C-alpha positions as CSV (number, residue, x, y, z in Angstrom):
1,M,-16.2,-8.8,27.2
2,L,-13.7,-8.4,24.7
3,N,-14.4,-8.5,21.2
4,D,-14.3,-11.8,19.3
5,E,-12.0,-12.4,16.8
6,S,-14.4,-12.1,13.9
7,V,-14.4,-8.3,14.7
8,L,-10.5,-8.1,14.2
9,I,-9.6,-10.0,11.3
10,P,-11.6,-11.4,8.5
11,F,-12.2,-15.2,8.3
12,D,-12.8,-15.4,4.6
13,T,-11.3,-13.4,1.4
14,S,-12.7,-10.6,-0.5
15,P,-13.1,-9.6,-4.2
16,L,-11.0,-6.8,-5.1
17,P,-12.4,-3.2,-4.8
18,D,-13.6,-1.6,-7.9
19,G,-11.2,0.2,-9.9
20,P,-9.5,2.5,-10.8
21,W,-6.7,2.4,-8.4
22,L,-4.6,5.1,-7.2
23,I,-1.3,3.5,-4.9
24,F,0.6,5.8,-2.9
25,A,4.0,4.1,-2.2
26,P,6.5,5.7,0.2
27,H,9.6,4.2,-1.6
28,P,10.3,2.3,-4.8
29,D,9.4,-1.4,-3.8
30,D,7.0,-0.7,-1.4
31,E,4.1,-1.0,-3.8
32,T,5.4,-4.5,-4.8
33,F,5.8,-5.9,-1.1
34,G,2.8,-4.4,0.2
35,M,0.3,-5.3,-2.7
36,G,2.1,-6.7,-5.4
37,G,-0.2,-10.1,-5.7
38,S,-3.2,-7.8,-5.7
39,I,-1.9,-5.2,-8.2
40,L,-1.2,-8.7,-10.4
41,K,-4.8,-9.8,-9.7
42,A,-6.0,-6.2,-10.6
43,K,-4.3,-6.6,-14.2
44,N,-6.2,-10.0,-14.5
45,E,-9.2,-8.4,-13.9
46,G,-9.0,-5.3,-16.0
47,I,-8.5,-2.8,-13.3
48,D,-6.0,0.2,-14.4
49,V,-3.8,0.9,-11.5
50,H,-1.8,4.0,-11.2
51,V,1.2,4.4,-8.7
52,V,3.0,7.5,-7.0
53,I,6.3,6.6,-5.1
54,L,6.8,9.8,-2.9
55,T,10.6,9.5,-2.0
56,D,13.6,8.9,-4.1
57,G,14.8,5.9,-1.9
58,S,18.2,7.3,-1.7
59,L,19.3,6.0,1.7
60,G,18.4,2.4,0.9
61,G,21.8,1.5,0.6
62,D,25.6,2.8,-0.2
63,Q,25.6,2.2,-4.2
64,I,26.3,4.8,-6.3
65,N,23.6,6.1,-8.6
66,L,21.0,4.7,-6.4
67,V,18.2,6.7,-7.2
68,E,18.4,6.0,-10.7
69,T,19.1,2.4,-9.9
70,R,15.8,2.1,-8.0
71,K,14.0,3.9,-10.4
72,R,15.1,1.5,-13.1
73,E,14.1,-1.2,-10.9
74,T,10.4,-0.1,-10.2
75,E,9.9,0.5,-13.9
76,K,11.0,-3.2,-14.7
77,V,8.7,-4.1,-11.8
78,S,5.9,-2.1,-13.1
79,K,5.9,-3.9,-16.6
80,I,5.5,-7.3,-14.8
81,L,3.0,-6.0,-12.4
82,G,0.9,-4.3,-15.6
83,I,0.9,-0.7,-13.8
84,N,-0.8,1.8,-16.2
85,S,1.1,4.9,-14.9
86,L,3.9,5.2,-12.7
87,S,4.9,9.0,-11.1
88,F,8.0,9.4,-9.1
89,W,7.8,12.4,-6.7
90,G,11.5,12.3,-5.8
91,E,10.9,13.7,-2.1
92,T,14.2,13.0,0.2
93,D,14.2,9.5,1.6
94,R,13.7,9.6,5.4
95,A,12.6,13.1,5.1
96,L,9.2,13.2,3.8
97,V,7.0,15.9,5.4
98,N,3.1,16.4,5.7
99,N,2.4,19.9,4.5
100,H,0.3,21.7,2.2
101,I,2.6,21.3,-0.7
102,I,2.9,17.6,-1.1
103,T,-0.9,17.3,-0.1
104,K,-1.7,19.6,-3.0
105,K,0.3,17.0,-5.0
106,A,-1.8,14.2,-3.7
107,C,-4.9,15.9,-4.5
108,Q,-3.8,16.5,-8.0
109,A,-3.0,13.0,-8.2
110,I,-6.4,12.0,-7.5
111,L,-7.8,14.5,-9.9
112,E,-6.0,13.1,-12.7
113,T,-6.4,9.6,-12.3
114,N,-10.0,9.7,-11.0
115,P,-9.5,6.6,-8.9
116,A,-12.3,4.5,-7.3
117,A,-9.9,3.4,-4.3
118,V,-6.9,5.2,-3.0
119,Y,-4.6,3.2,-1.4
120,F,-1.9,4.2,1.4
121,P,0.4,2.4,4.2
122,G,-1.2,1.5,7.3
123,P,-0.8,3.4,10.4
124,L,1.0,1.1,12.4
125,E,3.9,0.6,9.7
126,V,7.4,1.1,11.4
127,H,9.1,3.5,8.9
128,P,8.5,7.0,9.4
129,D,8.1,7.5,5.4
130,H,5.2,5.1,5.7
131,R,3.3,6.9,8.3
132,T,4.1,10.1,6.8
133,T,2.4,8.8,3.6
134,A,-0.8,7.8,5.3
135,L,-1.2,11.4,6.8
136,I,-0.5,12.9,3.2
137,V,-3.0,10.8,1.7
138,W,-6.0,11.0,4.4
139,K,-5.4,14.9,4.2
140,A,-5.8,14.8,0.8
141,L,-8.9,12.7,1.0
142,Q,-10.5,15.1,3.7
143,Q,-9.9,17.7,0.8
144,M,-11.1,15.7,-1.9
145,G,-14.2,14.9,0.0
146,S,-15.3,18.7,0.6
147,K,-15.2,18.8,-3.2
148,N,-17.5,16.0,-3.5
149,I,-14.7,13.6,-4.7
150,C,-15.0,10.6,-2.6
151,P,-12.6,7.5,-3.7
152,E,-12.4,4.6,-1.4
153,P,-9.7,4.8,1.2
154,I,-7.7,1.9,1.8
155,S,-4.9,1.0,3.8
156,Y,-2.0,-2.0,2.9
157,E,0.5,-3.5,5.1
158,I,4.2,-3.3,3.8
159,S,6.6,-4.2,6.5
160,V,4.6,-5.3,9.5
161,Q,1.3,-6.5,10.0
162,N,-1.5,-3.6,10.6
163,P,-5.1,-3.6,11.7
164,I,-7.1,-5.1,8.7
165,N,-10.6,-6.0,7.5
166,M,-10.0,-7.2,4.0
167,L,-8.2,-10.1,3.0
168,I,-6.9,-10.7,-0.6
169,N,-6.1,-14.2,-2.0
170,I,-2.8,-14.1,-3.8
171,S,-2.1,-17.8,-4.0
172,D,-2.4,-17.8,-7.8
173,Q,-0.2,-14.5,-8.0
174,I,2.5,-15.5,-5.4
175,E,5.1,-17.0,-8.0
176,T,4.8,-13.7,-10.1
177,K,4.8,-11.5,-7.2
178,Q,8.3,-13.2,-6.0
179,K,9.8,-12.4,-9.3
180,A,8.8,-9.0,-9.2
181,M,10.4,-8.8,-5.7
182,D,13.4,-10.2,-6.9
183,L,13.9,-7.4,-9.4
184,Y,14.8,-5.2,-6.6
185,V,18.3,-6.3,-6.3
186,S,19.6,-3.3,-4.9
187,Q,17.2,-3.9,-1.8
188,N,17.4,-7.3,-1.6
189,G,21.1,-6.9,-1.1
190,Q,20.4,-5.1,1.9
191,N,17.9,-7.6,3.6
192,N,16.2,-10.8,2.5
193,Y,13.1,-8.8,1.9
194,S,11.7,-11.4,-0.4
195,E,11.6,-13.7,2.0
196,L,10.2,-11.6,5.1
197,V,7.3,-10.3,2.7
198,L,6.6,-14.1,1.7
199,A,6.1,-15.0,5.6
200,L,4.1,-11.8,5.9
201,D,1.9,-13.2,3.2
202,K,1.7,-16.6,4.5
203,G,1.0,-15.4,8.1
204,R,-2.0,-13.7,6.9
205,T,-3.8,-16.8,6.0
206,F,-3.9,-17.8,9.7
207,S,-7.8,-17.0,9.9
208,L,-8.2,-18.3,6.0
209,P,-9.2,-21.6,4.8
210,Q,-6.5,-24.2,3.9
211,E,-6.6,-23.7,0.4
212,V,-5.9,-20.2,0.5
213,K,-2.0,-20.2,0.8
214,F,-0.9,-16.7,0.6
215,A,-2.9,-13.1,1.5
216,E,-2.4,-9.8,1.6
217,G,-4.1,-7.4,4.4
218,F,-5.6,-4.2,3.8
219,F,-8.1,-2.0,6.1
220,R,-11.2,-0.5,3.8
221,Y,-12.3,3.0,5.6
222,Q,-15.8,4.3,5.2
223,S,-16.3,7.9,3.8
224,K,-17.6,8.9,6.9
225,D,-14.4,8.2,8.6
226,L,-12.5,11.0,6.8
227,D,-14.6,13.2,9.0
228,L,-12.1,12.3,11.5
229,S,-8.4,12.6,11.8
230,F,-6.1,9.9,11.0
231,R,-4.8,10.1,14.7
232,E,-8.5,9.7,15.8
233,M,-9.1,6.8,13.3
234,T,-6.4,4.9,14.4
235,K,-7.3,5.1,18.0
236,L,-10.9,4.1,17.3
237,V,-9.5,0.9,15.3
238,I,-6.8,0.0,18.0
239,D,-9.7,0.5,20.7
240,L,-11.5,-2.4,18.9
241,Y,-8.8,-4.7,20.6
242,L,-9.5,-3.5,23.9
C-alpha cells in the first residue's frame, strides 16, 4: 500500500515558525518569489528576518549594469517586506560552488544572526544555483550542530513544487507580495515571473480549505535529519511517495 495523501501534503495551514529567521536566497528575487508572503506575515508578527543573497544575478539578462540594478531592486523590495538585514555575497551567477570557503561564510552568517530557523531552497529546484545553495546551507547547519547551535532547517519553493510538509496561508499578503515582485523589473522583462509565482501559490491551496486563496509551501526538517547528507535526506523524502 502506498502512503495516503496526508503523508505527502498538509490539509491545513500552519502558524509561522519561531524567529528570528535567516533566509539564504540564490539570486536577487528568490527570497520574494519563494517566500515573500511569509516574510510579510513575519513582519506583521514582529519576527526579525535576515536575508543573504549568494550570487550577483549577472546572467539574468543583457541589461547594462545588471548586477547593480538587481541589487537596487532587492534593496527596494526589502523595505516593503520589512527585512531587517540584507547581505550580498556576490558569487558568480550560475557558477555557485559548494566548498569549505562558502560553507564557512554560511556558518558565520548563522552565528551573527542567531536564528531560530534557517531557510534554503528545496532539493528539487531546477536551477543549479538553487540546489547548490541548499547543499551549502545543509553543510553549514551540520557544522553548527556539532557546536550545539541548532536552528530549525526549513526549505522553501522558488520556481517549482518541491516536497513539503508545511503550508503558510498568505491570502492576506498576496497583494503586497505582488507589488514586491513587480519591483523586480529587470527580471520581469525576461519572463512573466510574477504570474508564474502566483500560479504556484494558488496551486498550493489544492489540499486546503476553500477560504485559503494563496499559500506558500515549505519542508520543516528535524534536527536529527542533519545526521544524514542532503542527498540521503532527499531520498528518504522521495521514498515517501513510493
